[in-house]
C-alpha positions as CSV (number, residue, x, y, z in Angstrom):
1,M,109.2,91.9,130.2
2,T,111.1,93.2,127.2
3,Q,110.6,91.9,123.7
4,S,114.1,90.5,123.6
5,S,113.7,88.6,126.9
6,N,110.3,87.3,125.7
7,F,111.9,86.1,122.5
8,I,114.7,84.4,124.4
9,R,112.1,82.6,126.6
10,L,110.0,81.5,123.7
11,T,113.1,80.3,121.7
12,T,114.3,78.4,124.8
13,L,110.9,76.7,125.2
14,W,110.6,76.0,121.5
15,L,114.0,74.3,121.6
16,Y,113.1,72.2,124.6
17,G,109.8,71.2,123.0
18,G,111.4,70.4,119.7
19,F,114.2,68.3,121.3
20,I,111.9,66.4,123.7
21,Y,109.4,65.7,121.0
22,F,111.8,64.8,118.2
23,Y,114.5,63.0,120.1
24,G,112.3,61.6,122.8
25,I,108.6,60.9,122.0
26,E,108.9,60.4,118.2
27,R,112.1,58.4,118.4
28,L,110.7,56.1,121.1
29,W,107.3,55.8,119.4
30,R,108.5,55.1,115.9
31,G,111.9,53.5,116.7
32,Y,113.7,55.8,114.3
33,F,114.2,59.5,113.8
34,P,111.4,61.1,111.8
35,H,111.6,63.8,109.2
36,P,113.3,67.0,110.6
37,S,110.0,69.0,110.2
38,V,108.8,67.1,113.3
39,F,111.4,68.9,115.4
40,F,110.0,72.3,114.3
41,L,106.4,71.1,114.8
42,G,107.2,69.7,118.3
43,G,108.7,73.1,119.3
44,F,105.8,75.0,117.8
45,C,103.2,72.8,119.6
46,F,105.1,73.3,122.9
47,I,105.0,77.1,122.4
48,L,101.2,76.8,121.6
49,L,100.8,74.9,124.9
50,S,102.8,77.6,126.7
51,I,100.6,80.4,125.3
52,I,97.5,78.5,126.3
53,N,98.9,77.7,129.7
54,N,100.0,81.3,130.4
55,H,96.9,83.0,129.2
56,L,94.3,80.9,131.0
57,P,93.6,81.5,134.7
58,W,95.2,79.3,137.4
59,R,91.8,78.4,138.6
60,M,91.1,76.6,135.3
61,G,91.7,72.9,135.8
62,I,94.6,71.1,134.2
63,V,92.1,68.8,132.5
64,Q,90.4,71.7,130.7
65,Q,93.7,73.2,129.7
66,S,94.9,69.8,128.4
67,L,91.7,69.5,126.3
68,I,92.2,72.9,124.8
69,G,95.9,72.0,124.2
70,A,94.9,68.8,122.4
71,V,92.5,70.7,120.1
72,G,95.3,73.2,119.3
73,I,97.8,70.4,118.6
74,T,95.3,68.5,116.5
75,A,94.7,71.7,114.4
76,V,98.4,72.3,114.0
77,E,98.9,68.6,113.0
78,F,96.2,68.9,110.4
79,V,97.5,72.1,108.8
80,A,101.1,70.8,108.9
81,G,99.9,67.5,107.4
82,I,98.2,69.2,104.5
83,I,101.3,71.3,103.8
84,L,104.0,68.6,104.4
85,N,102.2,65.5,103.3
86,V,99.6,66.5,100.7
87,W,101.1,69.6,99.1
88,L,104.8,68.8,99.4
89,G,104.4,65.1,99.2
90,L,106.9,64.4,102.0
91,N,104.9,61.6,103.6
92,V,106.0,62.4,107.1
93,W,102.9,60.6,108.5
94,D,99.9,58.9,107.1
95,Y,96.9,58.0,109.3
96,S,94.7,56.9,106.4
97,G,94.8,53.3,107.6
98,M,93.5,54.3,111.1
99,V,89.9,54.6,112.1
100,L,88.3,58.1,112.4
101,N,90.9,59.9,110.4
102,L,90.5,63.1,108.4
103,L,92.3,63.0,105.0
104,G,94.9,60.7,106.6
105,Q,96.4,63.7,108.5
106,I,94.7,63.5,111.9
107,T,92.9,60.8,113.8
108,L,90.8,60.7,116.9
109,V,93.2,58.1,118.4
110,Y,96.1,60.6,118.4
111,S,93.9,63.5,119.4
112,I,93.1,61.6,122.6
113,F,96.8,61.0,123.0
114,W,97.4,64.8,122.6
115,V,95.2,65.4,125.7
116,F,97.7,63.4,127.9
117,L,100.7,64.8,126.2
118,S,99.3,68.4,126.6
119,C,99.0,67.8,130.3
120,V,102.7,66.8,130.5
121,G,103.6,69.7,128.3
122,I,101.7,72.2,130.5
123,L,103.4,70.9,133.6
124,L,106.8,71.0,131.8
125,D,106.2,74.5,130.6
126,D,105.4,75.7,134.2
127,Y,108.4,73.9,135.6
128,L,110.8,75.4,133.0
129,R,109.4,78.9,133.4
130,Y,109.7,78.6,137.2
131,K,113.2,77.1,137.2
132,L,114.8,78.8,134.2
133,F,113.1,82.2,134.3
134,G,112.1,82.7,137.9
135,E,108.4,82.9,137.1
136,I,105.6,82.2,139.5
137,K,105.6,78.8,141.2
138,P,103.0,76.6,139.6
139,H,99.9,75.4,141.3
140,Y,97.0,73.5,139.8
141,T,93.5,72.3,140.2
142,L,92.3,69.2,138.5
143,F,89.0,70.5,137.1
């Protein structure tokens, strides 16, 4: 695969991830459109899941991949929260009122949610790569 075709694939996946997360998940969850940075973060997290998904062996269960994805998304959310909310003062999200939060930027509750969302993201990544780019047909094991 050439660098330009890889760039096109990653950009396409980033756009899908950003649109789905921003216009779908966040809009439905909050009831309004969040800060535009959430679009970029959603796309970035989808690319992160794609990289995790495509660099782990097929024999690794979807549950383990989802757990790794959730850790990655939680780390991205923490770093983005420190930059956007603490340093820049944009107040995109604030989990300080939730139990088991760290500096109001991440919370165990959402980290658990990221496990389930990572599973969906991995399945979607495989489906898009198969349908849009003719990559290998996905197959999974649970554990």
